[in-house]
C-alpha positions in Angstrom: 0.0 0.0 0.0 1.0 3.6 -0.4 1.3 5.2 3.0 2.2 8.7 4.3 3.3 9.2 7.8 3.3 12.5 9.6 5.9 12.3 12.4 9.1 10.3 12.5 9.6 10.1 16.3 9.8 6.9 18.2 6.4 5.6 17.2 6.0 7.1 13.7 9.6 6.1 12.8 9.0 2.6 14.1 5.8 2.2 12.1 7.5 3.5 8.9 10.5 1.2 9.3 8.4 -1.9 9.9 5.9 -1.2 7.1 8.7 -0.3 4.6 10.4 -3.6 5.5 7.1 -5.4 4.8 7.1 -4.0 1.3 4.8 -1.0 1.6 5.6 2.2 -0.3 6.3 4.7 2.6 6.9 8.4 2.6 7.4 10.4 5.8 7.6 14.0 7.0 8.7 15.8 10.1 9.5 19.4 11.2 13.2 19.1 10.6 15.2 20.8 7.8 15.1 19.1 4.4 18.5 17.4 4.7 17.7 16.1 8.2 14.3 14.7 6.9 16.0 13.1 4.0 18.6 11.4 6.2 15.8 10.1 8.6 13.7 8.9 5.7 16.7 6.9 4.3 17.3 5.4 7.7 13.7 4.2 7.8 13.6 2.9 4.2 11.1 5.6 3.2 11.0 8.6 0.9 11.0 12.2 2.4 8.1 14.5 1.7 6.7 17.8 2.6 3.7 18.0 4.9 1.6 18.9 1.9 2.9 16.1 -0.3 2.9 13.3 2.3 -0.9 13.1 2.2 -1.1 13.1 -1.6 -1.7 9.9 -3.6 -1.7 7.6 -0.6 -4.0 4.9 0.6 -3.3 5.4 4.3 -2.2 8.4 6.4 -0.7 7.9 9.8 -0.7 10.8 12.4 2.1 10.0 14.7 2.5 13.3 16.6 1.7 14.5 20.2 -1.9 15.5 20.8 -0.9 19.1 21.1 0.4 19.1 17.6 -2.9 18.1 16.1 -4.3 21.6 16.4 -1.2 23.0 14.7 -1.8 21.1 11.4 -2.9 23.3 8.5 -6.6 23.5 8.4 -6.9 22.6 4.7 -4.3 19.8 4.9 -6.8 17.0 4.1 -9.2 18.9 1.9 -8.0 17.3 -1.4 -7.4 13.8 0.2 -10.0 11.4 -1.2 -12.8 10.3 1.2 -11.7 6.7 1.0 -8.2 7.4 2.2 -7.7 5.9 5.7 -6.4 8.1 8.5 -4.8 6.3 11.5 -4.1 8.3 14.6 -1.7 7.1 17.2 -1.8 10.0 19.7 -1.9 9.8 23.5 -2.9 12.8 25.6 -0.5 13.7 28.4 -1.2 17.0 30.0 2.3 17.4 31.4 3.6 17.4 27.8 0.6 18.7 25.8 -0.7 21.2 28.2 -4.4 21.0 29.3 -6.8 20.6 26.4 -10.1 21.7 27.7 -12.4 19.3 25.8 -10.3 16.3 26.8 -10.1 17.5 30.4 -13.9 17.6 30.4 -14.1 13.9 29.2 -14.2 13.9 25.5 -12.6 10.8 24.0 -9.3 11.7 22.6 -9.7 10.0 19.2 -13.2 11.6 18.8 -11.5 14.9 19.5 -8.8 14.2 16.9 -11.4 13.3 14.3 -13.3 16.5 15.0 -10.1 18.6 14.6 -9.4 17.0 11.3 -13.0 16.9 10.0 -12.4 13.3 8.9 -13.1 9.8 10.3 -10.1 8.2 11.9 -9.0 4.8 13.2 -7.1 4.5 16.5 -4.2 2.1 16.5 -0.5 1.7 17.5 -1.0 3.9 20.5 -1.0 1.2 23.2 2.5 -0.1 22.9 5.9 1.6 23.5 8.4 2.4 20.9 10.7 -0.2 22.4 8.0 -2.8 22.0 7.3 -1.8 18.4 10.9 -1.9 17.4 12.1 -5.0 19.2 9.2 -7.3 20.2 7.3 -8.0 17.0 7.0 -11.7 16.0 5.9 -13.7 13.0 2.2 -14.4 12.5 1.2 -17.4 14.6 4.3 -17.4 16.8 3.7 -18.0 20.5 3.7 -15.0 22.7 2.8 -12.5 20.0 1.8 -9.1 21.5 -1.5 -7.6 20.4 -2.5 -4.0 19.4 -6.0 -2.6 19.8 -7.7 -1.1 16.8 -10.8 1.2 17.3 -13.0 2.8 14.7 -16.4 3.0 13.2 -15.8 1.4 9.8 -15.4 -2.4 9.9 -13.8 -2.6 6.4 -11.2 0.1 7.3 -10.4 -1.6 10.6 -9.7 -4.8 8.8 -7.2 -3.0 6.5 -5.5 -1.4 9.4 -5.4 -4.7 11.2 -3.5 -6.2 8.3 -1.0 -3.4 8.6 -0.7 -4.2 12.4 0.0 -7.8 11.4 2.7 -6.6 8.9 4.6 -4.9 11.8 4.7 -8.2 13.8 1.7 -7.9 16.1 -1.8 -9.3 16.4 -4.7 -6.9 16.0 -7.7 -6.9 18.3 -10.9 -5.1 17.4 -11.6 -2.7 20.3 -14.9 -1.5 19.1 -16.1 2.0 17.9 -14.0 5.1 18.0 -16.0 6.2 21.1 -14.6 3.2 22.9 -11.0 3.9 22.0 -10.5 5.3 25.6 -10.2 1.7 26.6 -6.6 1.5 25.2 -5.4 5.0 26.2 -3.0 5.8 29.1 -4.4 4.8 32.5 -6.0 1.6 31.3 -4.9 -2.1 31.7 -4.4 -2.3 27.9 -1.9 0.5 27.7 1.8 -0.6 27.2 1.3 -3.8 29.2 2.4 -6.1 26.3 -0.6 -8.5 26.3 -1.5 -11.2 23.8 -4.8 -11.1 21.9 -6.8 -13.0 24.6 -5.3 -11.0 27.4 -5.9 -7.7 25.6 -9.5 -8.4 25.0 -10.0 -8.9 28.8 -8.0 -5.8 29.6 -10.2 -3.7 27.3 -13.2 -5.0 29.1 -11.7 -4.3 32.5 -10.9 -0.6 31.8 -12.7 1.9 34.0 -13.0 5.3 32.3 -13.5 7.3 35.4 -10.2 6.1 36.9 -8.0 6.4 33.8 -6.8 10.0 34.2 -5.8 9.6 37.8 -4.0 6.3 37.1 -2.2 7.9 34.1 -1.0 10.7 36.4 0.1 8.3 39.1 2.1 6.2 36.5 3.8 9.3 35.1 4.7 10.5 38.6 6.3 7.2 39.5 8.2 7.0 36.2 9.5 10.6 36.4 10.7 10.2 40.0 12.2 6.8 39.6 15.9 6.8 40.4 17.6 5.2 38.6 15.3 5.4 35.6 13.2 2.4 34.9 14.3 -0.1 32.3 11.7 -1.0 29.7 10.9 -4.3 31.5 10.5 -2.5 34.8 8.2 0.1 33.2 6.0 -2.7 31.8 5.8 -4.3 35.2 4.9 -1.0 36.8 2.1 -0.4 34.4 0.8 -4.0 35.0 1.0 -3.5 38.7 -1.4 -0.6 38.6 -4.2 -3.1 37.8 -4.7 -6.0 40.2 -7.1 -7.6 37.7 -4.6 -7.4 34.9 -4.8 -10.6 32.9 -1.0 -10.9 32.7 -0.5 -12.9 36.0 3.3 -12.8 36.0 3.6 -9.2 37.0 5.3 -8.2 40.2 4.9 -5.1 42.3 7.5 -2.4 41.6 8.1 1.0 43.3 
């Protein structure tokens, strides 16, 4: 497929590299100078593009930028993009980084908010695993211990296409329901960055409690920021699991 990716940070770059290796035609953009973008694109196996060109003549567009950057995108960026182009957003709202976004603070589902900012339907995916997991822990289809990624959206056909892209990156896809249910795999929920297989992820999605997610998110961030020495990747996964006694991954141990 022809895919344009906005953002080449830890997640956007990881998606680009994995999908390029799987044979997809990838172009990427970021805010760097042209020579820096070209170097990054070469590293990822992708082609460099301007923000305007990265959304042209593609089947899928990935938004892999912080939530605060969504409002900074040009208002007419997608006006000439065909209605059947798929838009996948990977954002996670963190007030300490993004600043307080009033509608999200009042409870609007993050992906619904993103869709409203863009004026287009979106699919939520690739937000519930860390960059380390994306880069290092993918496995071949059918292999034991394969980690799963949640996919939320309102178009079943489009979710199936995105699920195939998830598979191409080395992970199983789990249908997490409509876009309004995408909060179930945002920060502060049992599904977020806890490296679960498909069966475990389905249970974690069901176990999520929306009213508790924000406070759990803030608790996790506070523990991570104040950890000395800094947590390893494995310790961070264990920490996030430990925040949920009902977590379906039974091998976790309490940390911090």
